[in-house]
C-alpha positions as CSV (number, residue, x, y, z in Angstrom):
1,X,112.4,76.4,147.6
2,X,110.5,79.8,146.2
3,X,107.9,79.8,143.7
4,X,107.3,82.8,141.3
5,X,104.0,84.5,142.1
6,X,101.4,84.5,139.5
7,X,100.0,87.7,138.5
8,X,96.1,87.2,138.4
9,X,95.6,90.4,136.8
10,X,97.6,89.6,133.5
11,X,96.5,86.0,133.2
12,X,92.8,87.4,133.5
13,X,93.8,90.0,130.7
14,X,95.4,87.5,128.7
15,X,92.6,85.1,128.7
16,X,90.2,87.9,128.0
17,X,92.5,88.9,125.0
18,X,92.1,85.4,123.6
19,X,88.6,85.0,123.8
20,X,88.1,88.6,122.3
21,X,89.9,87.4,119.4
22,X,88.3,84.6,119.1
23,X,85.0,86.2,119.0
24,X,86.6,88.2,116.3
25,X,87.3,85.5,113.9
26,X,83.9,84.3,114.7
27,X,82.3,87.0,113.4
28,X,84.7,87.4,110.4
29,X,83.9,83.6,109.4
30,X,80.2,84.2,109.9
31,X,80.1,87.2,107.5
32,X,82.2,86.0,105.1
33,X,80.5,85.9,101.4
34,X,81.7,83.4,98.5
35,X,81.2,85.0,95.3
36,X,81.0,82.0,92.9
37,X,80.9,82.5,89.2
38,X,80.0,79.3,87.7
39,X,81.0,78.4,83.8
40,X,77.2,78.8,82.5
41,X,76.5,82.0,84.2
42,X,76.4,83.9,80.6
43,X,73.5,81.7,79.3
44,X,70.9,84.2,80.3
45,X,73.2,86.6,78.8
46,X,73.6,85.1,75.0
47,X,73.2,82.3,72.8
48,X,76.4,80.5,72.1
49,X,78.4,77.7,70.4
50,X,80.3,76.3,73.6
51,X,83.1,73.6,73.3
52,X,85.3,72.3,76.6
53,X,88.4,70.6,76.4
54,X,90.9,69.2,79.5
55,X,94.2,70.5,79.0
56,X,97.6,69.9,81.0
57,X,100.7,71.3,79.6
58,X,103.5,73.2,81.3
59,X,101.8,76.3,82.0
60,X,98.0,75.0,83.0
61,X,96.2,71.9,83.9
62,X,92.6,72.2,84.2
63,X,89.5,72.9,81.9
64,X,89.4,75.4,78.8
65,X,86.1,76.7,78.5
66,X,85.4,78.1,74.6
67,X,82.4,80.5,74.0
68,X,81.2,81.4,70.5
69,X,78.7,83.9,71.0
70,X,76.2,83.9,68.5
71,X,73.2,86.2,69.4
72,X,74.3,88.8,72.5
73,X,71.1,89.7,74.3
74,X,73.0,92.6,75.9
75,X,76.6,93.6,74.7
76,X,78.9,94.5,77.7
77,X,81.1,97.3,77.4
78,X,83.7,98.4,79.7
79,X,84.7,102.2,81.4
80,X,87.2,102.5,78.5
81,X,84.3,102.3,75.8
82,X,85.4,98.7,74.7
83,X,82.8,96.3,73.8
84,X,84.0,92.6,75.0
85,X,80.8,90.7,74.4
86,X,78.8,91.2,71.3
87,X,77.5,89.0,68.5
88,X,80.3,86.8,67.3
89,X,82.7,88.1,70.1
90,X,85.0,84.9,71.2
91,X,85.9,84.4,74.8
92,X,88.5,81.6,76.3
93,X,88.2,80.7,80.1
94,X,91.0,78.9,81.6
95,X,89.9,77.0,84.6
96,X,93.3,76.0,86.6
97,X,91.9,74.0,89.8
98,X,95.6,73.9,91.1
99,X,95.8,77.8,90.5
100,X,93.9,80.5,92.4
101,X,94.2,82.8,88.9
102,X,91.4,82.4,86.5
103,X,92.1,83.9,82.7
104,X,89.8,84.7,80.3
105,X,91.1,85.6,77.0
106,X,88.7,87.9,75.0
107,X,88.6,88.0,71.3
108,X,86.6,90.3,68.8
109,X,84.4,89.1,65.7
110,X,87.4,89.4,63.7
111,X,89.8,86.9,66.3
112,X,91.6,90.1,67.3
113,X,92.7,89.9,70.9
114,X,90.6,92.7,72.9
115,X,92.2,91.7,76.5
116,X,93.2,89.2,78.7
117,X,91.6,89.4,81.9
118,X,92.6,87.9,85.0
119,X,90.7,86.9,88.0
120,X,92.3,86.8,91.6
121,X,90.4,84.0,93.2
122,X,89.5,82.5,96.6
123,X,89.2,79.4,95.2
124,X,88.8,77.8,91.6
125,X,87.0,74.3,91.4
126,X,83.9,72.2,90.7
127,X,80.4,71.8,91.7
128,X,78.4,68.5,90.1
129,X,81.4,69.2,87.5
130,X,80.6,72.3,87.1
131,X,83.7,74.8,87.0
132,X,83.7,77.8,89.0
133,X,86.1,80.5,90.6
134,X,85.3,82.3,94.0
135,X,86.0,85.9,92.9
136,X,88.4,87.6,95.3
137,X,87.7,90.9,93.8
138,X,90.8,92.0,92.5
139,X,91.7,91.6,88.9
140,X,94.5,91.9,86.5
141,X,94.3,93.2,82.7
142,X,96.6,93.1,79.9
143,X,95.9,94.9,76.8
144,X,96.8,94.1,73.3
145,X,100.0,96.8,73.9
146,X,101.2,94.6,76.9
147,X,100.0,97.4,79.2
148,X,99.4,95.6,82.9
149,X,96.3,97.2,84.7
150,X,95.9,96.3,88.6
151,X,91.5,96.5,89.2
152,X,89.1,97.0,91.8
153,X,91.6,97.5,94.9
154,X,88.7,99.5,96.1
155,X,86.1,96.8,96.3
156,X,88.5,94.5,98.1
157,X,89.5,97.4,100.9
158,X,85.5,97.5,101.2
159,X,84.8,93.8,101.4
160,X,87.7,93.6,103.9
161,X,86.4,96.8,106.0
162,X,83.2,94.9,106.0
163,X,84.7,91.8,107.3
164,X,83.5,90.0,104.1
165,X,87.2,88.1,104.4
166,X,89.8,87.5,106.4
167,X,93.3,89.4,106.8
168,X,94.9,86.3,105.3
169,X,92.3,86.2,102.2
170,X,93.5,90.0,102.3
171,X,96.9,89.9,101.9
172,X,96.8,87.0,99.6
173,X,94.6,88.5,97.1
174,X,97.4,91.2,96.7
175,X,100.4,88.6,96.9
176,X,98.5,86.6,94.3
177,X,98.3,89.9,91.9
178,X,101.9,90.9,92.5
179,X,103.3,87.5,91.5
180,X,101.1,87.2,88.3
181,X,102.4,90.9,87.3
182,X,105.5,90.1,88.2
183,X,105.2,87.1,85.6
184,X,103.6,89.2,82.8
185,X,106.1,91.5,82.6
186,X,107.7,91.5,79.0
187,X,105.4,88.7,78.2
188,X,102.3,89.9,76.1
189,X,104.1,87.6,72.9
190,X,104.3,84.7,75.0
191,X,101.0,85.2,76.3
192,X,99.4,85.8,72.9
193,X,100.8,83.2,71.5
194,X,99.8,80.3,74.1
195,X,96.1,82.0,73.8
196,X,96.1,82.1,70.1
197,X,96.9,78.4,70.0
198,X,93.9,77.3,72.0
199,X,91.3,80.0,69.9
200,X,92.4,78.1,66.9
201,X,92.3,74.6,68.3
202,X,88.5,75.8,69.1
203,X,87.7,77.2,66.0
204,X,88.8,74.2,64.3
205,X,86.1,72.3,66.4
206,X,83.3,74.2,65.6
207,X,83.7,74.3,62.0
């Protein structure tokens, strides 16, 4: 009976390669940074009325936080010059704990939509009953005229190059963003109707 000869050099190479891969993965895991953004993070920037409702419908299951900004200390402007936080502006934040996308619907002082802002997240969860999103850099914006914009690809790539996330998380961020953008195509009116309904519901709660 003949036995297959074991290639010791090949075996040694495979073992060293596995050790190298494990070492690299441990380095990545050590460097991973969480970017948790909590629902109370705006308290230092403004005085606001806050209303919270829990919702379960065909599109969403989680908590909706409504911020009615009464007095803003420093208003927030975005690169295109639009203001997204000022006195009497309103934000609706949708924390869906079964999703990896957090929606913020931003309205001006006259309750007109400014934009819909979608954060791609590593996770959406709760700490001590306080919602958070663990931000994964990529964002998707829908403008009032229905234009869909992908933001912060450079930040995502920089974080990956710094080994602050795994290759799986990097790919998943793009996958979530692509699926979201495909879902949003030609659905601006549907999106507006959906968030407007919750805006009006929240406004009734503060009357």
